[in-house]
matplotlib code that plots the C-alpha trace (Angstrom):
import matplotlib.pyplot as plt

x = [83.3, 81.2, 77.5, 78.3, 80.9, 78.5, 75.6, 77.8, 79.0, 75.5, 74.0, 77.1, 76.9, 80.0, 80.5, 80.3, 77.0, 75.8, 76.8, 74.9, 71.8, 72.1, 72.3, 69.3, 67.3, 68.2, 67.2, 63.9, 63.1, 64.2, 62.0, 59.0, 59.7, 60.1, 56.8, 55.0, 56.6, 55.7, 52.1, 51.6, 53.4, 51.6, 48.2, 47.0, 47.6, 44.2, 43.0, 39.3, 37.3, 33.6, 31.1, 27.3, 26.5, 29.3, 32.5, 35.6, 38.2, 41.6, 43.8, 47.4, 47.7, 50.7, 51.5, 48.3, 46.1, 42.3, 41.8, 43.8, 41.5, 38.3, 35.9, 33.1, 30.6, 29.2, 27.5, 28.5, 32.2, 33.9, 36.8, 39.4, 41.6, 43.8, 47.2, 50.4, 52.3, 56.1, 57.4, 59.4, 62.9, 66.1, 68.9, 69.2, 67.3, 69.9, 67.7, 63.9, 61.7, 58.5, 55.6, 54.1, 51.3, 47.7, 46.5, 43.2, 42.0, 38.7, 36.8, 33.6, 31.0, 28.9, 25.2, 24.4, 26.2, 24.4, 26.4, 24.8, 26.1, 29.8, 31.6, 35.2, 37.8, 41.5, 43.9, 47.7, 48.0, 45.2, 41.9, 39.2, 35.9, 32.9, 30.1, 26.9, 25.0, 21.5, 18.9, 17.3, 20.7, 21.5, 20.8, 17.7, 17.7, 14.6, 13.7, 12.7, 9.7, 9.1, 5.9, 5.4, 4.2, 0.7, -1.6, -0.4, -0.9, 1.8, 0.8, -0.9, -1.3, -4.8, -4.3, -5.4, -8.0, -10.1, -12.9, -16.3, -18.1, -21.2, -24.5, -25.6, -24.9, -22.6, -24.3, -22.5, -23.5]
y = [-18.0, -15.5, -14.8, -11.3, -12.7, -15.4, -12.9, -10.4, -13.0, -14.4, -11.0, -9.2, -6.6, -5.2, -5.5, -1.7, -1.7, -4.5, -2.5, 0.5, -1.6, -2.9, 0.6, 1.7, -1.3, -0.7, 3.0, 2.0, -0.5, 1.9, 4.7, 2.3, 1.2, 4.8, 5.7, 2.8, 3.7, 7.4, 6.7, 4.3, 6.6, 9.7, 8.4, 9.4, 6.6, 5.5, 3.6, 2.5, 1.2, 0.2, -0.8, -1.3, 2.4, 4.1, 3.9, 6.0, 6.9, 8.4, 10.0, 11.1, 14.7, 16.2, 19.8, 20.4, 23.2, 22.9, 25.5, 23.2, 20.2, 19.4, 16.6, 15.7, 12.8, 12.2, 9.1, 7.0, 7.9, 10.0, 12.0, 13.7, 16.0, 19.0, 20.5, 20.5, 23.7, 23.7, 25.6, 28.8, 28.4, 30.3, 28.5, 25.7, 22.5, 19.6, 16.6, 16.1, 13.1, 15.1, 15.1, 18.4, 19.4, 18.1, 14.8, 12.9, 9.7, 8.1, 5.6, 3.9, 4.1, 1.1, 1.5, 1.1, 4.4, 7.8, 10.2, 13.2, 12.3, 12.8, 14.7, 15.8, 16.8, 17.7, 17.4, 16.8, 15.9, 13.4, 14.0, 11.9, 11.4, 9.7, 8.4, 7.1, 4.1, 4.6, 4.1, 1.2, -0.4, -0.4, -3.5, -3.6, -5.4, -7.5, -8.0, -11.6, -11.8, -14.8, -16.2, -18.8, -22.3, -21.2, -19.8, -16.2, -14.2, -12.1, -8.5, -8.5, -12.3, -13.1, -16.8, -17.8, -15.1, -15.5, -13.5, -15.2, -14.8, -12.8, -14.5, -11.9, -12.8, -10.5, -9.0, -7.8, -4.3]
z = [-26.5, -24.6, -25.2, -26.5, -28.9, -30.2, -30.5, -32.4, -34.8, -35.6, -36.1, -37.3, -34.5, -33.0, -29.2, -28.9, -30.6, -28.4, -25.3, -26.6, -27.2, -23.7, -22.3, -24.4, -23.2, -19.6, -20.0, -21.5, -18.8, -16.2, -17.5, -17.5, -14.0, -12.9, -14.5, -12.8, -9.5, -9.9, -10.8, -7.8, -5.3, -6.5, -5.3, -1.9, 0.6, 1.9, 4.9, 5.1, 8.0, 8.2, 10.7, 10.6, 10.4, 8.4, 6.4, 7.4, 4.8, 5.8, 3.2, 3.9, 2.7, 4.5, 3.8, 1.8, 3.0, 3.4, 0.6, -1.8, -1.3, -3.2, -2.4, -4.8, -4.9, -8.4, -9.8, -6.8, -7.0, -4.3, -5.6, -3.5, -5.5, -5.0, -5.6, -3.7, -4.5, -4.9, -1.9, -2.7, -1.2, -1.5, -3.2, -5.8, -5.2, -5.1, -4.4, -4.3, -3.6, -2.8, -5.3, -6.3, -8.6, -9.0, -7.6, -7.5, -5.8, -6.7, -4.6, -5.7, -3.0, -2.2, -2.9, 0.8, 1.5, 1.5, -0.7, 0.9, 4.3, 3.6, 6.4, 6.1, 8.7, 8.2, 11.1, 11.2, 7.5, 7.6, 5.7, 7.4, 5.5, 7.2, 5.0, 6.7, 5.5, 4.2, 6.9, 4.9, 4.6, 8.3, 10.2, 12.3, 15.7, 16.3, 20.0, 20.7, 23.0, 25.2, 26.6, 29.3, 28.7, 29.7, 27.1, 27.5, 24.3, 22.7, 21.8, 18.4, 18.3, 17.2, 16.4, 19.9, 20.6, 23.8, 22.3, 21.9, 18.6, 18.7, 18.1, 15.6, 11.9, 10.1, 7.1, 4.0, 2.8]

ax = plt.figure().add_subplot(projection="3d")
ax.plot(x, y, z, "-o")
ax.set_aspect("equal")
plt.show()
């Protein structure tokens, strides 16, 4: 006895109805997976690099003109948004995998970054944003000074002062 036959006998469902239920289930699952795929693939692909002084973000925006891009930093969130227009072509569209319409990608900026320092450049379908670190957040290199084994004194070191105290008492005023 097949599973379909045993299921249809237990639940009193005809095999045709069971097949229809399977198709409806497959369509529902397929539409959910398409929706997830579409929402993930409609985001702008992003690459992010950082070093001690800045963060560089690269977004793929092929075919999008500079006038169709908008970049805003508000409350520590950088938003790249825009619109990809449907090209006007002659003839009937037979197949399409391109995404058209409005898009937006948001990136939370670290508090060490200066939101007023964002610089943008568009070249060859890549939008490059550079965000500098705040001056106080950048590392500071400290120069280590050395002194010889003799009693040489470092600049500003008063612990081993060679000065001789004066013989006059110091009076408070």
